[in-house]
C-alpha positions in Angstrom: -30.3 35.8 -13.6 -28.3 35.7 -16.8 -26.9 39.2 -16.0 -25.9 38.0 -12.5 -24.1 34.9 -13.9 -22.3 37.0 -16.5 -21.2 39.5 -13.8 -19.9 36.7 -11.5 -17.8 35.2 -14.3 -16.4 38.6 -15.1 -15.5 39.4 -11.5 -13.8 36.0 -11.1 -11.8 36.5 -14.3 -10.7 40.0 -13.4 -9.8 39.0 -9.8 -7.8 36.0 -11.1 -5.4 38.4 -12.8 -4.5 39.8 -9.4 -4.2 36.4 -7.8 -7.4 36.5 -5.7 -10.5 34.8 -7.0 -13.8 36.6 -6.3 -15.1 33.3 -5.0 -12.7 33.5 -2.1 -9.9 31.2 -3.4 -6.4 32.2 -4.2 -6.1 31.6 -8.0 -2.4 31.2 -7.8 -2.5 28.7 -5.0 -5.5 26.4 -5.4 -6.6 24.4 -2.4 -4.3 21.4 -2.0 -5.7 17.9 -1.9 -6.2 16.6 1.6 -3.9 13.7 2.4 -5.3 10.2 2.9 -3.4 7.0 3.6 -5.0 3.7 2.5 -4.0 0.3 3.6 -4.6 -2.5 1.1 -3.8 -6.2 1.3 -4.5 -9.5 2.9 -5.0 -10.9 6.4 -1.7 -9.5 7.7 -3.3 -6.0 7.4 -6.9 -7.2 7.9 -6.0 -8.6 11.4 -4.3 -5.4 12.3 -7.7 -3.6 12.5 -8.0 -3.5 16.3 -4.8 -1.5 16.7 -3.7 0.0 13.4 -5.1 3.5 14.1 -3.2 3.7 17.4 0.0 2.0 16.0 0.1 4.3 13.0 -1.0 7.5 14.8 -0.1 10.5 12.7 -1.0 9.0 9.3 -3.6 11.4 7.9 -7.2 10.0 7.4 -5.9 6.5 7.7 -8.2 3.7 6.4 -7.7 0.0 6.3 -9.6 -1.9 3.6 -7.6 -5.1 3.7 -9.4 -8.4 3.2 -8.0 -11.7 4.5 -7.1 -14.3 1.9 -6.8 -11.9 -1.0 -4.3 -11.9 -3.8 -3.2 -9.3 -6.4 -6.0 -10.6 -8.7 -8.6 -9.7 -6.2 -7.3 -6.2 -5.8 -6.8 -5.6 -9.5 -10.5 -6.5 -10.1 -11.5 -4.5 -7.0 -9.7 -1.4 -8.0 -12.9 0.7 -7.6 -12.8 0.2 -3.9 -9.3 1.7 -3.9 -10.2 4.6 -6.2 -13.3 5.5 -4.3 -11.2 6.2 -1.2 -9.3 8.9 -3.2 -6.0 8.1 -1.4 -2.8 10.1 -1.7 -0.7 7.3 -0.3 -1.4 3.5 -0.5 0.6 1.0 1.5 0.2 -2.5 0.2 0.7 -6.0 1.8 0.0 -8.6 -0.9 1.6 -11.7 -2.6 1.9 -14.4 0.1 -1.4 -15.9 -1.0 -0.5 -15.7 -4.7 2.3 -18.1 -4.0 0.8 -20.3 -1.2 -2.9 -20.5 -2.3 -2.7 -20.0 -6.1 0.6 -22.0 -6.2 2.2 -19.4 -8.5 5.9 -19.2 -9.1 7.7 -16.1 -8.0 7.7 -14.9 -11.6 4.0 -15.4 -12.0 3.2 -13.7 -8.7 5.2 -10.7 -9.7 4.8 -10.4 -13.5 1.8 -12.5 -14.4 -1.2 -11.1 -16.1 -2.9 -10.5 -12.8 0.2 -10.4 -10.7 1.5 -7.7 -8.4 3.0 -5.5 -11.2 -0.3 -5.6 -13.1 -2.2 -4.7 -9.9 0.1 -1.7 -9.2 -0.3 -0.4 -12.8 -4.1 -0.8 -12.4 -4.0 1.2 -9.2 -1.8 3.9 -10.8 -4.2 4.3 -13.7 -7.1 4.7 -11.3 -5.4 7.0 -8.8 -2.5 8.5 -10.7 -1.6 11.0 -8.0 -1.3 8.4 -5.2 2.2 7.3 -4.1 2.5 3.7 -3.2 4.5 1.6 -0.8 4.8 -2.1 -1.5 5.8 -4.5 1.3 7.9 -7.4 0.2 6.5 -10.8 1.0 7.9 -11.7 4.4 9.4 -15.1 5.1 7.4 -17.0 7.7 7.5 -20.5 9.2 4.1 -21.8 7.9 4.9 -25.0 6.0 3.6 -24.2 2.5 5.1 -20.8 2.5 8.4 -21.9 4.0 8.7 -24.6 1.4 8.0 -22.0 -1.3 10.6 -19.5 0.2 12.7 -19.5 -3.0 9.6 -18.4 -5.0 8.9 -15.7 -2.4 12.4 -14.4 -2.8 12.2 -14.5 -6.6 8.9 -12.5 -6.4 10.5 -9.9 -4.1 13.6 -9.6 -6.3 11.4 -8.9 -9.4 9.3 -6.4 -7.6 12.4 -4.6 -6.3 13.6 -4.3 -9.9 10.2 -3.0 -11.1 9.7 -0.5 -8.3 13.2 0.9 -8.8 12.2 2.0 -12.3 9.1 3.9 -11.3 8.7 7.2 -9.5 5.3 6.4 -7.9 5.9 3.2 -5.9 8.7 2.1 -3.6 9.6 -1.1 -1.9 9.3 -1.5 1.9 11.5 -4.3 3.0 9.9 -7.0 5.2 11.2 -10.2 3.6 13.7 -10.9 6.5 12.2 -8.5 9.0 11.1 -11.2 11.4 14.5 -12.7 12.1 16.7 -11.8 15.0 19.8 -13.1 13.4 21.4 -13.6 10.0 20.8 -17.3 9.7 18.2 -17.2 6.9 18.5 -20.9 6.3 16.3 -21.4 9.3 12.8 -20.3 9.9 12.3 -16.8 11.4 11.7 -16.2 15.1 8.5 -17.9 16.1 7.8 -15.2 18.7 6.7 -12.8 15.9 3.9 -15.1 14.9 0.9 -16.8 16.4 0.7 -20.6 16.4 0.0 -20.9 12.6 3.5 -19.4 12.0 1.9 -17.2 9.4 0.0 -14.4 11.1 1.6 -11.9 13.4 1.6 -12.0 17.2 1.5 -8.7 19.2 5.3 -8.7 19.0 5.1 -9.2 15.2 2.8 -6.3 14.8 5.1 -4.2 17.0 7.9 -5.0 14.5 5.6 -4.2 11.5 4.5 -1.0 13.1 8.1 0.3 13.2 8.6 -0.6 9.6 5.4 1.0 8.3 5.9 4.2 10.4 9.4 4.6 9.1 8.2 4.2 5.5 5.4 6.8 5.9 7.8 9.2 7.7 5.8 9.2 10.9 8.7 9.1 13.2 
């Protein structure tokens, strides 16, 4: 047995010099990692579960692990769930609950100890080869969030600055995506939302689908 193992090692070492491993692999071109797209976030992604596979057809090994009501703190502490999926791309929808439910300022939501920046860095440490896409927090008409729209805009501005300085995460703009005109002093078009003016209607998900498909290069 010892002789056989020694012979196998020698054969692989010798074959590697020619570019072909005796085990059947090309030593100069090792197998590439299979692509996997992971969706992480709050209820805006969680409620997409019935249709996201069809809407985002073409995204390789697409998996949605979003959980309604979550914040960046939840996902920072739950990074193992993200890492276990071994994603090559992560698309993230988070932040609205930081501001509305935790009553954080825009600066706290973006740059706080457990804010979005810290969450992204935790993800990057756990899956350093994964490329990330961060959706800006969208403006909606739900009362608490609409009254906190300046904090949402501050959070988004800080995250744009942060992502512009990295080479592993980029911003996907959704802040004003659900308007049909340029009057941002008013609430966005209610047709993109269900009655709570927070979660998306089918028309809202149609709009979101186009944004995410474009970000992932699916069209």
